N, C-alpha and C positions, 0 to 999 in steps of 0.2 A: 534318914542321914542326912544331918543338912549342908548345903552348900556349904564352899568355904569362903565367902565375899569378904568376911573379915578377916583372915587370912594372909598372913602375907608373903605363903608359902604353900602349896597345898601339901606336900611333903610329909609322912607322917613317920615315926623311926618305932618299928616293931620292939615291942619289949622282951617279948620270950619265942624267937624264930622255931617253929617245927623244922627239924628235915628232914625229905621227902619220904624217906620210907617210915618216918613217924608219924605223919598225918593220918586224919581222921578218915576212914575209911567210907568212899560213898559207893558202892556197887549198891549196897541194897537200897538205897535212895533211888536210883537210877534204875527203876525197876522198867523192865523191857515193854511192857504192855502199857504205861503210862507214855515212853515216847511212838512208841507204836500209832494211840491212839490221837495224840498232837500233830504224830507226822500221816494219819488221815484225814486229820481236821483240815492240814496247808490243804492236803492233795484237791480235797472237798471246795475251795473256795477259789471263786473264778479269776482268770486272769484276763480272759477276755482275747485271747491266743496272741499276747503279746510276750517278747522274747526280747533283753537288753543284749546288745551286738557289739559295746563300746563303750570307752570312756567319748564325753562329749572335744575333750579336747583332742582326740585321736583324728578329728575331720577340725582342721582348724577353718576359717572362712578365709578363701582365696586361697588353701591348698591345692594343689595337683595331681595328687594321687587321691584314689580313692579307698573304700574300706572295705576287704574279700571276709566274707563267713560262710559256713556253709551249716545253717540253724536247723537244727531236725532233718536233715539230709536234705534240704532247698539250702540250692546256691545262692546268695546275697550278695551283691554290689552296694555299696553305700559312699556317698559325694554332698557336698551341698551347694545349691544351686547360684546364680549370678547376686539372688538376693541375704544367702549366708542360710536360706531353710534347709535342713536336710531332704535328702531323696535319696530312697532304695527304691530293689526290685529287682528282678530274679537275676540271677551273675551271670548269662549265658547268652551270647549275641543270638537276639533272633533271625543275622544273618544265616553263620553258619556256626552259629554254637562258640565262639570265642569266649578264652574269659574274661570279663570286663574287667573284672580286681586289678589285671595289669592296663588296663588302658590309663592314658592321664587325662586330665581334667583340666579344658580352656576355659577361664572367662565362666562357670558353672553349667560346660560342656564336657560330660562326659564324650572321649572322640575311639571309639572303638580303634585298636591300634591292628587291627589286621586288614581291613577295609575303608576304614575313616569312616563308620556308620555315625552320627554323631544323636547321642541321648539328652534332651536339657530336663528330664523329669515328665514331660509329660508323653502319653503314649504314644509310641512310634513306630513301624513295620512290625505290630505283632508285640512289640517290650510292654511292657502296661508297669506300673510301679506299686510298690505294697503301699499300703499306710503304715507313716513312722511317726516319731517323736523325738525331741531332745528336750529334755527334762533339764536342761543348763549342767549338768554333771553329768547322767548315762545315754545313750543312745538306745535307742526301740525301735523293732519295726515288727508288723503285727503280720502272722503269716495262718490266715483260716485253718489252709485245706491241714496244716502240720499240727494246727491245737486242736481244729473240731468241737471248738466251745464257741457259744453265741458271742460275736465279736461285741468288743469295745468300742468306743470312741476313742479313749484313751487309755491309757496303762494305769495301772493301778501305781502309782509313785506316793511313798512311805512320806510324811511329812518333815521336814525338812529346818535347822535351821536358818537364818537369813541369810542365804548367798554372801549379802552384801559385810557382813561381822564375821563368815565364817571363812576353814580352810576347807578343802576338801582335797582328797588323793584320790587316784582306784588302779586299783590293781587286779590283774589278772592272770589265773593258772589250768593248767587243760589236766584233768588224770581219767582213768581208765575206771570208770561206773559211770550210773543214771544219777539224773536232778536231783531223785530222791533220796540217794545215799549221803548225797552232800546235804538238803534238808536234816534227815536223820542227825550229823553228825550237830548242825546249830544247836536243833530242837534235843541236844544234850546237852547241858550246862556242868554237869555234875564231872565232866573229863577233865575238865579244864584247867584246874591247879595240877592234878597228875600228870597232863601229857604235855603239858606247857609251865612247869614248874621255871624257864628262866624268866616268862612274863606272868602269871597269875600267883598267886598265893591268898592264904583266908579264903579261900572258896566256900561259899553257904548259899543255897538255895533256900531259900524264904518263902517261898510260895511258887507252885507247881499244879498245873490244871488238875482237878477228878475227874480221870477218868469213867468213874460210875455216876457222873452224875449223870443228870437228864440233859442239862444246857451245859457242860464246860466251860467255864470261862479260857479262853485262848492267851499262855502267857505263863512266860517263868520270870519269878526275881530273883536276882541274883543281887549278894553282897560280894563284892573281890576288891583285893587291890593287885593292882598293877605296879611289877619290880621296874625299879629305878638302880638301885644300886647297894649294897650289902643289905644295912636292914631298911634301907628307904624306902616309900613304897606311897604309891599314893591312893586310897579308898574312895571308892566309888559303887555306889546301887545302880544296877539296870537291869532292862525287861526284854524278854527276847517274844517277839511275834512272828507270825508268819501270817502275813495280809495277801498271799496269792500261792501255788502249789509249789514256786521256785524261788521264793523268796525268803530271808529272815533278816529280822529287822533287830537290833541292839539299839534300843534306844536308851541312853543316859540321866537316867531320872532324879538322882540324888548325887551332892558332890562334886568333883573338880570336873568341868566339862557340861555341867547339866543342861540337858539339850541337843548334845553332839548326840551324833547316830552312826552305826554300821551297817551299811545294806551288805548282805550277804546274795546274791544275785547266779542259780542253779541255769546255764543257759545248753540244750544238746545239740553236738556236734553232729559229725559224720562218724560212723564207726573206724577202729583202724587196720587196717590190713588184716590183720588175724578176728575183724565181725564184733572186736570187745568196744563197747560203746563206750564213748567218749565223752566229758562234760566240760563245761567253759567255768569257771568259779569267774565271776565280776562280781570283784569286792568296791562296797564306795563306802569313804569314811569322810563324813562329813563332821568336822571338829568345829566347839564354837566354847567361848568363854567371857564371865564375864569382869574379870580382872583388868584392870586398862593397862597390863601388859600386854595382851592380847594382838592388839594393833599392830605392835610391832611385828608379831611372828607374822600376821595378815603379810605383811608388808616383804616379809622372808617368807613369804610360800613358795616359791619358787626354788628354793634350798632344802624346806621340808618334805614338800611330796616325797624325792625320794628316800627321804628317812622311813616316812613312813608307808610305801612301799615296802620297803626294804622290811618293817615290822610284822605289815601282813604276808610278806614272804615265809619270813620261818615261820610261823605259825603254822602258815598254810601246807609247807613241806609235811607237819605231824599230821594236820588234820583232812589231807587228801590221801594220806595213808589210811588213816583211818575210814575213808569214806570205797575209796577202792580196796580196801580187804572185806569191809560190808556187802560191798557186790560183788566178790570173787563166792562168797560164801553163800549169800543167795543166790547165784548162776548153780553153782553148785549140789544146792537145797541140805546145806550144810549152816545156815545162820540159824545160833539160837534162840533170836529174837521176833 
């Protein structure tokens, strides 16, 4: 599929729209063995014990509130030091266990609100920082004890468009499932037009890894059209890959927005009161376009981001239901895949 550089508008009109109930079934192509093999390859990829904890914008420079998360059962607090760098560490005060996520930050120093213990990011009073990384869109923390892998110096950050010419937005949701259920959902592109008919039409999986091959290539190549209104759609080609056990990335490789990416990161949290697992879905959309008008869109980024998050929220209402259902079936030994 060629890019839309020469076209004044990215829209196309579908000539013969097919009603939802008359679409070509995809269940034969969405083979459970194929999806399971892709998931197994993702789970075998190294993460270096890095976990996404939120959006970079969640911690603005000079902010007076930290970010608190419980990742894989580990309480974590994060804030920005005086020079703007990301700091992360245990979320319990080493003195008497106060929740540091409730403590204020003053000039880059977090001050425990129980007894005033100051933490500037350096080891202090038994508190030691965790390795942390800000990639400009997302915040990461490395938890070696929770991850149990060989540590990597930096997380595996997917290739993205130049941030100077892109617009990014981050959406977060929480579901009762495990990270593998979220990843499995993303490694099943065949459900797109069936489960999300309000957003996707004319979806075709052009290429998928062959699980019987000795070294199957990673990635699903998909052709799909995003619905705009009525018969108006925006056709694209995309490739889905899983660079680490808790991440699936969609790269737009053809059509409008070539070079844009959608990163889906699954971060395990603490169980709910009933003992069921919980996973945070942190999805980053980094949009780019070679159209001259996109420069104006970048200027309107503060207005675009809520719309981008709303679009992600609608999709993830369905996709989290998929992931939660998958976990519920696995937990009771009823999952057919």
